C-alpha positions as CSV (number, residue, x, y, z in Angstrom):
1,X,0.0,0.0,0.0
2,X,2.9,2.4,0.8
3,X,4.4,2.1,-2.7
4,X,1.0,2.7,-4.3
5,X,0.6,6.1,-2.4
6,X,4.2,7.2,-2.6
7,X,4.9,6.8,-6.3
8,X,2.1,9.0,-7.7
9,X,3.0,11.7,-5.1
10,X,6.6,11.8,-6.3
11,X,5.4,12.0,-9.9
12,X,3.1,14.9,-8.9
13,X,6.0,16.7,-7.2
14,X,8.2,16.1,-10.3
15,X,5.6,17.5,-12.6
16,X,5.1,20.6,-10.4
17,X,8.7,21.5,-10.1
18,X,9.2,20.9,-13.8
19,X,6.3,23.2,-14.7
20,X,7.5,25.9,-12.4
21,X,11.0,25.8,-13.7
22,X,12.5,24.7,-10.3
23,X,15.5,22.4,-10.7
24,X,15.9,19.9,-7.9
25,X,19.5,18.9,-6.8
26,X,19.0,15.5,-8.3
27,X,17.8,17.0,-11.6
28,X,20.8,19.4,-11.7
29,X,23.2,16.6,-11.0
30,X,21.6,14.5,-13.8
31,X,22.0,17.4,-16.2
32,X,25.6,17.7,-15.3
33,X,26.2,14.0,-15.7
34,X,24.6,13.9,-19.2
35,X,26.6,16.8,-20.5
36,X,29.4,16.4,-23.0
37,X,32.4,18.3,-24.3
38,X,30.4,19.3,-27.3
39,X,28.9,22.8,-27.4
40,X,25.2,22.9,-26.3
41,X,22.6,22.9,-29.0
42,X,21.2,26.4,-29.9
43,X,17.7,26.9,-28.5
44,X,15.0,26.9,-31.1
45,X,13.2,30.2,-31.8
46,X,10.3,30.5,-29.4
47,X,7.0,31.9,-30.4
48,X,6.7,33.6,-27.0
49,X,8.8,33.9,-23.8
50,X,9.3,36.1,-20.8
51,X,12.1,38.6,-20.3
52,X,13.2,38.9,-16.7
53,X,13.8,42.4,-15.4
54,X,15.9,41.2,-12.4
55,X,15.4,38.0,-10.4
56,X,13.6,35.4,-12.5
57,X,11.4,34.3,-9.6
58,X,10.6,37.6,-7.9
59,X,10.9,40.6,-10.3
60,X,8.6,41.7,-13.2
61,X,8.8,39.9,-16.5
62,X,7.9,41.2,-19.9
63,X,5.9,39.1,-22.3
64,X,7.8,38.7,-25.6
65,X,6.3,37.4,-28.9
66,X,8.3,36.5,-32.0
67,X,6.8,36.6,-35.5
68,X,8.3,35.9,-38.9
69,X,11.0,33.7,-40.4
70,X,13.6,36.2,-41.6
71,X,17.1,36.5,-40.4
72,X,17.0,40.3,-39.7
73,X,15.5,41.2,-36.3
74,X,13.2,44.1,-36.0
75,X,12.0,45.2,-32.5
76,X,8.3,46.4,-32.5
77,X,7.1,48.9,-29.9
78,X,3.3,49.2,-29.5
79,X,1.5,52.4,-28.7
80,X,-0.1,53.2,-25.4
81,X,1.7,53.4,-22.3
82,X,-0.6,50.8,-21.1
83,X,-1.5,49.4,-24.5
84,X,-0.6,45.9,-25.7
85,X,1.0,44.4,-28.7
86,X,-1.8,42.3,-30.1
87,X,-3.3,44.8,-32.5
88,X,0.2,45.7,-33.8
89,X,0.9,42.2,-35.2
90,X,-1.3,42.5,-38.3
91,X,1.1,45.4,-39.4
92,X,3.7,42.9,-40.4
93,X,1.5,40.3,-42.0
94,X,2.9,40.9,-45.5
95,X,6.5,41.0,-44.3
96,X,6.8,38.1,-41.9
97,X,8.4,35.8,-44.5
98,X,11.3,38.3,-44.9
99,X,11.9,39.6,-41.4
100,X,12.0,38.4,-37.8
101,X,9.8,40.7,-35.7
102,X,10.0,40.9,-31.9
103,X,6.9,42.3,-30.1
104,X,6.5,42.8,-26.4
105,X,4.0,44.1,-23.9
106,X,5.7,47.1,-22.2
107,X,6.0,47.2,-18.5
108,X,2.6,47.4,-16.8
109,X,0.7,46.4,-19.9
110,X,-1.6,43.4,-20.3
111,X,0.8,40.5,-20.3
112,X,3.6,42.3,-18.4
113,X,2.2,43.2,-15.0
114,X,4.4,45.3,-12.7
115,X,4.0,47.1,-9.4
116,X,2.9,50.7,-10.0
117,X,6.0,51.9,-8.1
118,X,8.2,50.4,-10.8
119,X,6.5,52.0,-13.8
120,X,8.4,55.0,-15.0
121,X,9.5,56.5,-18.3
122,X,13.2,55.6,-17.6
123,X,12.3,52.0,-16.8
124,X,10.6,51.6,-20.1
125,X,13.8,52.7,-21.8
126,X,15.9,50.3,-19.7
127,X,13.5,47.5,-20.4
128,X,14.2,48.0,-24.1
129,X,18.0,47.8,-23.4
130,X,17.4,44.6,-21.5
131,X,15.7,43.2,-24.5
132,X,18.5,44.2,-26.8
133,X,21.0,42.4,-24.6
134,X,18.8,39.3,-24.4
135,X,18.6,39.2,-28.2
136,X,22.4,39.5,-28.3
137,X,22.3,42.3,-30.8
138,X,25.0,44.9,-31.0
139,X,22.6,47.3,-32.7
140,X,18.9,47.0,-33.3
141,X,16.3,48.3,-35.8
142,X,13.3,49.7,-34.0
143,X,9.8,50.2,-35.4
144,X,7.5,52.1,-33.0
145,X,3.9,53.1,-33.3
146,X,2.2,56.2,-31.7
147,X,3.6,56.4,-28.1
148,X,6.0,53.6,-29.1
149,X,7.8,56.2,-31.2
150,X,8.5,58.2,-28.1
151,X,10.0,55.2,-26.4
152,X,12.0,54.4,-29.5
153,X,13.3,58.0,-29.7
154,X,14.1,58.2,-25.9
155,X,16.0,54.9,-26.2
156,X,17.9,56.2,-29.2
157,X,18.8,59.4,-27.3
158,X,20.2,57.4,-24.4
159,X,21.8,54.6,-26.4
160,X,22.6,56.1,-29.9
161,X,25.4,53.6,-30.4
162,X,22.9,50.8,-30.2
163,X,20.6,52.0,-33.0
164,X,20.8,50.5,-36.5
165,X,17.7,52.2,-37.7
166,X,14.5,53.9,-36.5
167,X,11.1,53.7,-38.2
168,X,8.4,55.8,-36.6
169,X,4.8,55.0,-37.4
170,X,2.0,57.6,-36.8
171,X,4.3,59.3,-34.2
172,X,3.2,61.0,-31.1
173,X,4.6,64.5,-30.6
174,X,8.3,64.3,-31.2
175,X,8.6,67.8,-29.6
176,X,7.2,68.2,-26.0
177,X,6.2,70.8,-25.1
178,X,5.1,71.9,-28.6
179,X,7.0,75.0,-29.8
180,X,4.9,78.1,-29.7
181,X,5.1,78.6,-33.5
182,X,3.4,75.2,-33.9
183,X,0.5,75.7,-31.5
184,X,-1.6,77.7,-34.0
185,X,-1.1,75.1,-36.7
186,X,-2.2,72.3,-34.3
187,X,-5.3,74.2,-33.3
188,X,-6.3,74.5,-37.0
189,X,-5.7,70.8,-37.5
190,X,-7.9,70.0,-34.5
191,X,-10.8,72.0,-36.0
192,X,-10.5,70.0,-39.2
193,X,-10.3,66.8,-37.3
194,X,-13.5,67.6,-35.3
195,X,-15.4,67.9,-38.6
196,X,-13.9,64.6,-39.7
197,X,-15.0,62.9,-36.5
198,X,-18.6,63.8,-37.4
199,X,-18.5,62.4,-40.9
200,X,-21.8,60.8,-42.0
201,X,-20.2,57.4,-42.4
202,X,-20.0,57.0,-38.7
203,X,-23.7,57.4,-38.1
204,X,-24.3,55.1,-41.1
205,X,-22.4,52.3,-39.4
206,X,-24.5,52.7,-36.2
207,X,-27.7,52.7,-38.2
208,X,-26.6,49.7,-40.3
209,X,-26.4,47.5,-37.2
210,X,-29.2,49.4,-35.2
211,X,-26.7,50.2,-32.5
212,X,-28.4,53.5,-31.5
213,X,-31.8,51.9,-30.7
214,X,-33.2,52.5,-27.3
215,X,-36.1,50.0,-27.2
216,X,-34.2,47.4,-25.3
217,X,-30.7,47.0,-23.9
218,X,-27.9,46.1,-26.3
219,X,-26.3,42.7,-26.2
220,X,-22.7,42.4,-25.2
221,X,-21.7,41.9,-28.8
222,X,-23.6,45.0,-29.8
223,X,-22.0,47.0,-27.0
224,X,-18.6,45.8,-28.1
225,X,-19.4,46.8,-31.7
226,X,-20.6,50.2,-30.7
227,X,-17.5,50.8,-28.6
228,X,-15.3,49.8,-31.6
229,X,-17.1,52.0,-34.1
230,X,-16.6,55.0,-31.7
231,X,-12.9,54.1,-31.5
232,X,-12.7,53.7,-35.3
233,X,-14.1,57.2,-35.9
234,X,-10.9,58.6,-34.3
235,X,-8.4,56.0,-35.4
236,X,-9.4,55.0,-38.9
237,X,-10.0,56.8,-42.2
238,X,-12.5,54.2,-43.2
239,X,-14.8,53.6,-40.2
240,X,-16.3,50.5,-41.9
241,X,-13.0,48.8,-41.0
242,X,-14.0,48.9,-37.3
243,X,-14.7,45.1,-37.2
244,X,-10.9,44.5,-37.7
245,X,-10.1,46.2,-34.4
246,X,-9.4,44.0,-31.4
247,X,-8.9,44.5,-27.7
248,X,-9.8,47.6,-25.8
249,X,-11.6,47.9,-22.5
250,X,-9.8,46.0,-19.7
251,X,-7.0,45.0,-22.1
252,X,-5.8,48.7,-22.0
253,X,-4.2,49.6,-18.7
254,X,-4.9,53.3,-18.7
255,X,-3.3,54.0,-15.4
256,X,0.1,53.0,-16.9
257,X,-0.1,56.1,-19.1
258,X,-0.5,58.4,-16.2
259,X,2.3,56.7,-14.2
260,X,4.6,57.0,-17.1
261,X,3.6,60.6,-18.1
262,X,4.2,61.7,-14.5
263,X,7.9,60.7,-14.8
264,X,8.6,62.4,-18.1
265,X,11.9,64.3,-18.4
266,X,11.5,67.6,-16.5
267,X,12.5,69.6,-19.6
268,X,10.5,67.6,-22.0
269,X,12.1,66.5,-25.3
270,X,13.0,67.5,-28.8
271,X,13.8,64.3,-30.7
272,X,13.9,66.1,-34.0
273,X,16.8,68.1,-32.7
274,X,18.3,64.8,-31.4
275,X,18.1,63.3,-34.8
276,X,20.1,66.2,-36.3
277,X,23.2,65.1,-34.5
278,X,23.0,61.4,-35.4
279,X,23.8,59.5,-38.6
280,X,21.5,56.4,-38.2
281,X,18.6,56.2,-40.7
282,X,15.3,57.6,-39.5
283,X,12.0,57.1,-41.3
284,X,8.5,58.3,-40.6
285,X,5.3,56.8,-42.0
286,X,2.0,58.6,-41.3
287,X,-1.6,58.5,-42.6
288,X,-3.0,61.7,-44.1
289,X,-5.9,61.5,-41.7
290,X,-4.0,60.8,-38.5
291,X,-5.7,62.5,-35.5
292,X,-2.4,63.3,-33.9
293,X,-1.2,65.4,-36.9
294,X,-4.3,65.8,-39.1
295,X,-3.1,66.7,-42.5
296,X,0.6,65.9,-41.5
297,X,1.6,69.5,-41.6
298,X,3.5,69.4,-38.3
299,X,5.6,66.4,-39.2
300,X,6.4,67.9,-42.7
301,X,7.6,71.1,-41.0
302,X,9.8,69.2,-38.6
303,X,11.3,66.9,-41.2
304,X,12.5,69.9,-43.1
305,X,14.8,70.5,-40.1
306,X,16.5,67.1,-40.8
307,X,16.4,66.5,-44.6
308,X,17.8,63.0,-44.2
309,X,14.6,61.8,-42.5
310,X,12.6,59.8,-45.0
311,X,8.9,60.7,-44.8
312,X,6.1,58.5,-46.3
313,X,2.5,59.7,-46.2
314,X,-0.2,57.1,-46.8
315,X,-3.3,58.5,-48.4
316,X,-6.8,57.7,-47.0
317,X,-5.3,56.3,-43.8
318,X,-5.7,57.2,-40.1
319,X,-3.7,56.4,-37.0
320,X,-3.8,52.7,-37.5
321,X,-2.4,52.8,-41.0
322,X,-2.2,49.1,-41.7
323,X,-5.9,48.6,-41.2
324,X,-6.9,51.3,-43.6
325,X,-4.3,50.7,-46.3
326,X,-2.6,47.3,-45.6
327,X,-0.8,46.9,-49.0
328,X,0.4,50.5,-49.3
329,X,1.5,50.4,-45.7
330,X,3.4,47.1,-46.2
331,X,5.1,48.5,-49.2
332,X,6.2,51.7,-47.4
333,X,7.4,49.8,-44.3
334,X,9.5,47.5,-46.5
335,X,11.0,50.5,-48.3
336,X,12.0,52.0,-45.0
337,X,13.5,48.8,-43.6
338,X,15.6,48.5,-46.8
339,X,17.1,52.0,-46.4
């Protein structure tokens, strides 16, 4: 009877320690005994893994996801502060056979939880440096979207010798605070964008699916659809693409934005000025209906300060460029990566 009880219990313990990544003394000794003089086999490329930011068992870990079969590695930075990488993956759908893309949820985001006290602007930058070291790359190409362009630029400012190339998609303000001479231009852009937000196509989508009816409560699927149409009116040129949006709601950790913004550099930043003094390639891709720079006049003005910056404007595209114009976006991104 004793052997019948003991054997399953030992098996259970072995399964638990294996799952948790705990190596028992006997397991460690066995691994040493089975070693050979030959070099260890290289680990296969994992679809996803966790980047430790300190002690593997105790400190925060960042969720990493790898996409694509190419030999050249591109690090992808999602937008947010508090956003997550899932909606960014479709951006590389047409390039994944030619490049190796590394996405991750930034500190405090959905799959990378972190104590609030450890969420700062500087820690986001250092997390990216940890990732570079883990990838064992002397220099990295970074593609950032929205607030991810600020992280990419801040990293490049601190570690310019680690940059192979920057590609900034639908960038957030690369100058903060905004220069006084640009404030009037931004105000005019905002007025034009307000009119765009009220375009008739938005109400047509609501009516098409009877999402404005008040006779009875909306179902959860209807509420989700209504939420995404409202999101699409700001983020997309073609609001009918709203069904391609994913995530939102609890998947966005809004408090991370505030925690990060509260630790911005005291004197702000001017990354356009920073790029002037560097030689690594910088590219910018923006939609002509991007709510952050509606009509792209600000970025065109700033690019004139650094003529070597390559600017691509995608027509009939909003902030999420790859959903509005997937083929045109893929072509532009490939061109930039081949600079």
